[in-house]
C-alpha positions, 0 to 999 in steps of 0.5 A, a space after each residue: 036545635 043546632 048548638 054552636 061550638 062556644 055555647 056549651 055549659 061546664 058539664 059538657 065542656 068537661 069532655 073536651 077540657 081534659 088534663 091531656 088536652 091542656 098538657 098539665 104538668 109541673 113544667 108547663 105551670 112554670 111557663 106563667 113565670 116571667 123568667 120563663 116568658 122572657 127566656 122564650 122572648 129572647 130566643 124568638 127575638 135573637 134567633 127565630 125572628 131574624 131567621 124567619 125574616 132572612 128566609 122570607 124576606 132577605 133570601 128571595 131578594 138576594 137570590 134575585 141578584 143571581 142570573 139563573 132561571 131558578 133565581 129569576 122565578 124565586 125573585 119574581 114569584 117568591 116575593 108575593 107575601 113579603 109585605 104581609 110577612 113583614 107586618 106579621 113578624 112585627 105583630 108577633 113581636 108586639 104581641 110577644 112583648 105584651 105577653 111578658 106582663 102578668 096574666 090573671 091566672 094560668 088559664 088566661 096565660 095559656 090562652 094568650 100563649 096560643 095567641 102569641 104563636 098564631 102570628 108566627 104560624 101565619 108568617 111561617 106558612 106564608 114564607 114557605 108558600 112563597 118559596 114553594 110557589 116560585 119553585 112550582 111555577 119554575 117546574 110546571 108553570 103557573 097554570 099547573 101550579 094553580 091546580 095544586 093550590 086548589 088542591 091545597 085549599 081543599 085540604 085546609 077546608 076539609 081539615 077545618 070542617 073535620 076538627 069543628 065536627 070533632 069538637 061538636 061531637 065531643 061537646 054535645 054527644 053527637 055523631 056528625 059525620 066527618 069528611 073521609 080521608 079518601 076524598 083527600 086522596 082522590 082530590 090529590 090524584 086528580 090534582 097531580 094528574 091534572 097539573 102534570 097534563 097541563 104542564 105537558 100541554 103548555 110545555 113548561 117542564 123545562 128546568 130539569 127533573 129536580 125542579 119538576 119534583 120540587 114543584 109539588 112541595 107546595 102541597 106539603 106546605 098546604 098539608 102542614 097548614 091544614 094540620 096546624 089549623 086543626 091544632 090551633 082550632 082545637 086548642 083555641 076552643 079548649 082554652 076558651 072553655 078553660 078560661 070561661 070555667 076557670 074556677 071550676 077547672 082549677 078545683 077539678 084538676 087540683 091546681 094550687 094557687 101558686 101554680 094558678 097565679 104563678 107567684 106567691 105574691 100574686 096569690 096573696 094579692 088575689 086572696 086580698 091579704 
């Protein structure tokens, strides 16, 4: 019988939910406290938020006022996801504000912390995709760029499949085969050759070697996206089971009530004192 990833019992999840995967240290337990959350919120609000908005929204529009060919491509092709980026940044801010309120316990806190990070991750990927897409079109043309996008999507699909297989193997003692890394290499070679040939056929390599080289940065964005998806999927499953079997794991990892609930007053309240 093929069991789903989120159907494991406590004994099975103990091979996945480990102190190493949860990064349980004295410093991480402090993250449940309001002061720690509020400090992170201020950094996000005053630094990362404005910086991401400038790079993803303001920069392409400002560059559009320039008269160079590269500026034309950035303003024409580097603004595709701007509306989505704006919405994602607003969602990130709202979710972060909600995260400031106390959580039931440490397990719920780290699960929700991952939820807060997801909109930031999505916005970052969209920002750098827009910029790299514009550079790619400027360097090798739209047709060749589409080939690179297909290669990048392949990276993401392989990464997602492999991390799911890895989690299943860990939970249920299976030996399911993952897609070998060599297929990423083969597809990359085919994609690079195909993109270069199409660019030459359509005579789109005309903005200099530097822009031509930068055209392939779009693959770097997809590699980063694939790696982060692996991290988020794995962490999401680990956190799901940490919350689901919270009492058992608190006892197993010998987490004190003060660490678990974040404050002595909350501890007393949970105990009904």
